[in-house]
C-alpha positions in Angstrom: 0.0 0.0 0.0 1.2 3.5 -0.8 2.6 5.7 2.0 -0.3 8.1 1.4 -3.0 6.0 -0.2 -6.2 7.5 -1.5 -9.0 7.1 1.1 -12.6 7.0 -0.2 -15.2 8.3 2.3 -18.7 7.3 1.5 -21.7 9.5 2.5 -25.0 7.7 2.0 -27.8 10.1 2.8 -31.5 10.7 2.3 -33.1 13.7 3.9 -30.1 14.3 6.2 -30.7 18.0 7.1 -29.6 19.6 9.3 -26.9 17.2 10.7 -25.4 16.4 7.3 -23.7 19.8 7.4 -21.7 18.7 10.4 -20.7 15.5 8.7 -19.4 17.4 5.6 -17.6 20.0 7.7 -15.9 17.2 9.6 -14.6 15.9 6.3 -13.4 19.3 5.3 -11.5 19.6 8.6 -9.5 16.3 8.0 -5.8 16.7 8.4 -5.1 14.0 5.8 -5.3 15.5 2.4 -5.5 12.5 0.0 -9.2 11.6 0.2 -12.3 11.7 -1.9 -15.9 12.2 -0.6 -18.3 9.9 -2.5 -21.9 11.1 -1.9 -24.8 8.8 -2.7 -28.1 10.7 -2.2 -31.3 8.7 -2.1 -33.4 11.4 -3.8 -33.7 13.7 -0.8 -36.6 16.2 -0.6 -35.6 18.3 2.5 -32.9 20.4 0.9 -30.0 18.0 1.4 -29.2 17.6 -2.3 -29.3 21.4 -2.8 -26.9 21.8 0.1 -24.6 19.1 -1.2 -24.4 20.7 -4.6 -23.6 24.1 -3.1 -20.5 22.7 -1.3 -17.2 24.4 -2.2 -13.6 24.0 -1.1 -13.5 20.2 -0.7 -10.5 18.6 -2.4 -12.5 16.0 -4.1 -16.3 15.3 -4.0 -18.6 13.4 -6.4 -22.4 13.5 -5.9 -25.0 11.1 -7.4 -28.7 11.3 -6.5 -31.2 8.6 -7.4 -34.0 6.7 -5.7 -32.9 3.5 -4.1 -34.4 0.6 -2.1 -32.5 1.5 1.0 -29.1 1.9 2.6 -27.8 -1.4 1.2 -28.3 -0.4 -2.5 -27.1 3.1 -1.8 -23.9 1.8 -0.2 -23.2 -0.6 -3.0 -23.6 2.1 -5.6 -21.2 4.3 -3.7 -18.6 1.5 -3.4 -18.6 0.9 -7.1 -17.7 4.6 -7.6 -14.8 4.6 -5.1 -11.3 4.9 -6.4 -9.4 4.7 -3.0 -7.3 1.9 -1.7 -9.1 2.3 1.7 -12.8 2.8 2.0 -14.6 4.3 5.0 -17.8 6.1 5.6 -19.4 9.0 7.4 -23.2 9.0 8.1 -25.2 12.2 8.0 -25.6 12.0 11.8 -21.9 11.4 12.5 -18.5 13.2 12.3 -15.0 12.1 11.6 -12.2 13.1 13.9 -9.7 15.5 12.4 -6.8 12.9 12.6 -8.9 9.9 11.8 -7.5 9.2 8.3 -3.9 9.8 9.5 -4.4 7.1 12.2 -6.1 4.7 9.8 -3.4 4.9 7.2 -0.7 4.4 9.8 -2.5 1.4 11.3 -2.9 -0.2 7.9 0.9 0.3 7.4 1.6 -1.3 10.8 -0.7 -4.3 9.9 0.0 -5.1 6.2 -2.3 -8.2 6.3 -5.2 -6.2 7.7 -8.4 -6.2 5.7 -10.3 -4.0 8.1 -9.2 -1.5 10.8 -11.8 -0.2 13.3 -11.5 2.0 16.3 -13.2 3.7 19.2 -15.9 6.4 19.0 -17.2 9.3 21.0 -20.9 9.3 21.6 -22.6 12.7 21.4 -26.2 13.9 21.6 -28.2 15.8 19.1 -26.4 19.1 20.0 -22.9 17.5 19.8 -22.6 17.4 23.5 -20.1 14.6 24.5 -21.8 11.7 26.3 -19.2 9.0 26.7 -16.4 7.3 24.7 -16.8 3.7 23.7 -14.0 1.3 22.8 -15.4 -1.8 21.1 -13.9 -5.3 22.0 -11.5 -7.1 19.8 -13.1 -8.9 16.8 -14.2 -12.4 17.7 -16.4 -14.5 15.4 -18.2 -16.4 18.1 -18.9 -13.3 20.2 -20.0 -11.6 17.0 -22.5 -14.5 16.3 -23.7 -14.1 19.9 -24.3 -10.4 19.4 -21.7 -9.6 22.1 -19.4 -7.6 19.7 -20.2 -5.8 16.5 -17.5 -3.3 15.3 -19.0 0.2 14.9 -19.4 0.8 11.2 -18.8 4.6 11.8 -15.2 3.8 12.7 -14.5 1.0 10.3 -12.2 1.3 7.3 -11.8 -1.4 4.6 -9.0 -2.4 2.3 -10.5 -2.7 -1.1 -7.8 -5.1 -2.3 -8.2 -7.5 0.7 -12.0 -7.4 1.0 -12.6 -7.7 -2.8 -16.1 -8.5 -3.8 -17.2 -9.1 -0.2 -17.1 -5.3 0.4 -20.8 -4.8 -0.2 -24.2 -5.1 1.6 -26.8 -7.7 1.0 -29.6 -5.6 -0.4 -32.2 -8.1 0.9 -31.3 -6.9 4.5 -33.5 -3.9 5.3 -31.5 -3.4 8.5 -28.2 -4.6 10.2 -26.7 -5.2 6.8 -23.3 -4.5 8.4 -23.7 -7.5 10.7 -24.0 -9.8 7.6 -20.9 -8.1 6.1 -18.8 -8.8 9.2 -19.8 -12.4 9.1 -18.7 -12.7 5.5 -15.3 -11.2 6.4 -14.6 -13.7 9.1 -11.6 -15.3 7.2 -9.8 -11.9 6.9 -7.6 -10.1 9.4 -9.7 -7.6 11.3 -7.7 -5.2 13.5 -9.1 -3.2 16.4 -7.3 0.0 17.5 -7.9 2.1 20.6 -7.9 5.5 18.8 -11.1 7.5 18.7 -11.9 7.9 15.0 -15.4 9.4 14.9 -18.2 11.0 16.9 -21.4 9.1 16.7 -24.7 10.9 17.4 -27.2 8.9 19.5 -30.7 9.6 20.4 -34.3 9.3 19.1 -33.0 9.5 15.5 -30.9 6.4 15.9 -32.4 3.1 14.9 -30.9 1.4 17.9 -32.8 3.7 20.2 -36.2 2.7 18.8 -37.6 -0.3 20.6 -39.9 -1.0 17.6 -36.9 -1.9 15.4 -35.6 -4.7 17.5 -37.9 -7.4 16.1 -36.6 -6.8 12.6 -33.0 -6.4 13.8 -33.0 -9.6 15.7 -34.7 -11.5 12.9 -32.2 -10.3 10.3 -29.2 -11.1 12.5 -30.4 -14.6 12.9 -31.0 -14.8 9.2 -27.4 -13.7 8.5 -26.1 -16.4 10.9 -28.2 -19.1 9.3 -26.9 -18.0 5.9 -23.3 -18.1 7.2 -23.6 -21.6 8.7 -25.5 -22.9 5.6 -23.0 -21.5 3.1 -19.5 -22.2 2.0 -18.1 -20.7 5.3 -19.6 -23.5 7.4 -16.3 -25.4 7.8 -14.6 -22.2 9.0 -17.3 -21.7 11.6 -17.0 -25.2 12.8 -13.2 -24.8 12.9 -13.7 -21.7 15.1 -16.1 -23.6 17.4 -13.6 -26.5 17.8 -10.8 -24.0 18.4 -12.7 -22.3 21.2 -13.8 -25.7 22.7 -10.2 -27.0 22.7 -9.0 -23.8 24.4 -11.8 -24.2 27.0 -10.6 -27.7 27.8 -7.1 -26.6 28.3 -8.3 -23.7 30.5 -10.1 -26.3 32.6 -6.8 -28.2 32.9 -5.0 -25.0 34.1 -7.6 -24.4 36.7 -7.4 -28.1 37.8 -3.6 -27.9 38.2 -3.9 -24.9 40.4 -6.5 -26.7 42.6 -4.7 -30.0 43.0 -1.2 -28.5 43.1 0.0 -29.9 39.7 2.9 -27.5 39.6 3.8 -24.4 37.6 5.3 -26.3 34.7 2.0 -28.0 33.9 0.0 -24.8 34.5 2.1 -22.9 32.0 2.0 -25.7 29.4 -1.7 -25.9 29.5 -2.2 -22.2 29.7 -0.2 -21.8 26.4 -2.9 -23.9 24.7 -5.8 -22.0 26.4 -5.1 -18.5 25.2 -7.6 -18.8 22.3 -10.5 -18.8 24.7 -12.5 -15.7 25.5 -10.0 -13.5 27.4 -12.7 -11.2 28.7 -14.8 -14.0 30.2 -15.3 -14.3 34.0 -14.0 -17.9 33.8 -10.7 -16.8 32.2 -10.3 -14.1 34.9 -10.9 -16.6 37.7 -8.2 -18.9 36.2 -5.7 -15.9 36.0 -6.3 -15.0 39.6 -6.1 -18.6 40.9 -3.4 -20.2 38.8 -1.1 -17.3 38.1 0.4 -18.7 34.9 3.3 -17.2 33.1 2.9 -15.4 29.8 3.8 -17.9 27.0 6.7 -17.0 24.8 4.8 -18.4 21.7 2.1 -15.7 21.9 3.8 -12.3 21.8 0.4 -10.5 21.6 -1.2 -12.0 24.6 0.1 -9.4 27.1 -1.2 -6.6 24.9 -4.6 -8.2 24.5 -4.9 -8.8 28.2 -4.0 -5.1 28.8 -6.7 -4.1 26.4 -9.2 -6.2 28.3 -8.4 -4.4 31.5 -8.7 -1.0 29.8 -12.1 -1.9 28.5 -13.3 -2.7 32.0 -11.8 0.6 33.3 -13.9 2.4 30.7 -16.9 0.5 31.8 -16.4 1.7 35.4 -15.4 -1.8 36.6 -12.0 -1.2 38.2 -12.1 -4.3 40.4 -12.3 -6.5 37.2 -9.7 -4.4 35.4 -7.2 -4.9 38.3 -7.3 -8.7 37.8 -5.7 -8.2 34.4 -3.3 -5.4 35.4 -2.1 -7.1 38.5 -1.6 -10.4 36.7 0.5 -8.6 34.0 2.6 -6.9 36.6 3.2 -10.2 38.4 4.0 -11.9 35.1 6.7 -9.3 34.4 4.9 -7.9 31.3 6.9 -4.9 30.0 4.6 -2.1 28.7 5.1 1.7 29.1 1.5 2.3 30.1 0.9 -0.7 32.5 2.0 1.2 35.6 -0.3 4.1 34.8 -3.3 1.8 34.2 -2.5 -0.1 37.4 -2.5 3.2 39.3 -5.7 4.3 37.6 -7.4 1.0 38.4 -6.5 1.3 42.1 -7.5 4.9 42.3 -10.9 4.2 40.6 -11.4 1.2 42.9 -10.6 3.4 46.0 -12.9 6.1 44.7 -15.7 3.6 44.1 -15.3 2.2 47.6 -15.2 5.6 49.1 -18.2 6.7 47.1 -20.0 3.6 48.3 -19.1 4.3 51.9 -20.1 7.9 51.7 -23.4 6.9 50.0 -24.1 4.4 52.7 -23.3 7.0 55.4 -25.5 9.6 53.8 -28.3 7.0 53.4 -28.1 6.1 57.1 -28.3 9.8 58.0 -31.3 10.2 55.7 -32.9 7.2 57.3 -32.2 8.6 60.8 -33.6 11.9 59.8 -36.7 10.3 58.4 -37.1 8.2 61.6 -36.8 11.3 63.8 -39.3 13.2 61.6 -41.7 10.2 61.8 -41.4 10.1 65.6 -42.1 13.8 65.9 -45.0 13.5 63.5 -46.4 10.7 65.7 -45.9 12.8 68.9 -47.6 15.8 67.3 -50.4 13.5 66.0 -51.0 12.3 69.6 -51.0 15.8 70.9 -53.4 16.9 68.3 -55.7 14.0 69.2 -55.5 15.0 72.9 -56.2 18.6 72.0 -59.1 17.8 69.9 -60.6 15.6 72.6 -60.2 18.4 75.1 -61.8 20.9 72.7 -64.7 18.4 72.2 -65.2 18.1 75.9 -65.3 21.8 76.4 -67.6 22.3 73.5 -70.0 19.7 74.9 -69.9 21.4 78.3 -70.6 24.7 76.8 -73.5 23.3 74.7 -74.9 21.7 77.9 -74.6 25.0 79.8 -76.3 27.0 77.1 -79.1 24.4 76.8 -79.6 24.3 80.7 -79.8 28.1 81.0 -82.4 28.3 78.4 -84.6 25.6 79.9 -84.5 26.5 83.6 -85.5 30.1 84.1 -87.3 30.9 87.4 -89.2 34.1 88.2 -89.0 35.7 91.7 -91.9 34.9 94.0 -95.0 37.0 93.8 -94.5 38.1 90.2 -97.4 37.9 87.9 -97.4 35.4 85.2 -100.4 36.9 83.3 -100.4 39.9 81.2 -102.4 42.7 82.9 -103.4 46.1 81.8 -102.5 49.1 83.9 -99.3 47.6 85.3 -97.7 49.7 88.0 -94.2 51.0 87.6 -93.1 48.5 90.3 -94.4 45.7 88.1 -92.8 47.0 85.0 -89.5 47.4 86.7 -89.5 43.8 88.0 -86.6 41.9 86.4 -86.2 38.3 85.6 -83.7 36.4 87.5 -81.8 33.3 86.5 -80.6 30.6 88.7 -76.9 29.9 89.0 -75.4 26.9 87.2 -75.2 24.7 90.3 -78.9 25.4 91.1 -79.8 24.5 87.6 -77.9 21.2 87.7 -79.7 20.5 91.0 -83.1 21.2 89.4 -82.3 19.4 86.3 -81.0 16.2 87.9 -83.4 16.2 91.0 
């Protein structure tokens, strides 16, 4: 491959406004100059095509607009127009990092057998606010078939020479066509790098954020797996299954030697044959921690791969799991310039996590104590209110009884006239009614 090969960047779009502007500007800002932007528009009606045709200042851009049956047909048409040795893409919702192509070209030069190079991505929201970075796991066929790892297409770059005719989408797939593509590339060398190559916009506009899409996505992924197993790649799939199964058996032997005390020599001999198992699995970590094998000289990449497993768990906020890898590598004498920094980071994150847990537990206990005190005070006040209301009711009943008794038991002084007479004297007119006292009234009432 040339030292500065031509890189083709495919932009498949249909009604991509307004975010397509950000995608194009990210291409314009690339520090690598030898690229072409291949635009395949699906007959947009929202002003996308007019905007694309108004673009000026790009080094190389070609635009074709025509109705298509979907992203599969659009991508295939664009691939046929590409002239570059390396083919990548940028969706209307995504952006390429300024140094993305420099990194990709350098990584292809470092891995001359690579058919694909893919990297990490920065998740952003609709307003380009950073959410979190995501570093995908290393490519693994069986984990791909399980759905545990699918390289992000936004950060994937393909060698046209190595991929050949397989660099296309199956147009029968209405969705997850890239999943089918990855399965077809299983025999090729696929390299994962840790560099962030793109910004991926997530949210309501993303198909993976729409729950209604998952029936179709699941069905088409299963369809792709059945096509793989039933096609000419079936022997390769079986070979991978056997390889993983054999590694699992040797991993069991390593664990058994640690338990029964079979000795370091047998542990190391079996471990050398177990390194093709799933390095990120809980079972593999348990064996590392229990058996403490030495790194085999026959696999020079194992230390780097284990380091990357630890870094992935750090990024997932699982420092305790990451430290299993880091501490094993340190004990095994793995020489890497970043190992000490990652080990310190893991221990710090674990300390912070424990501290945060303890602080959270203390704060929760204080909240519970406060709530208990408030509840006790509320109960006390409730009892006092009940007592007060009972006292008020007693006083009210007493007052009602008093008023009722005073109205009923009224006594005139002796000798007063009870009939109305004409010609009353002044003495009669000045006679006043008198009431009995409350004790007298009670005596009269209850006598």
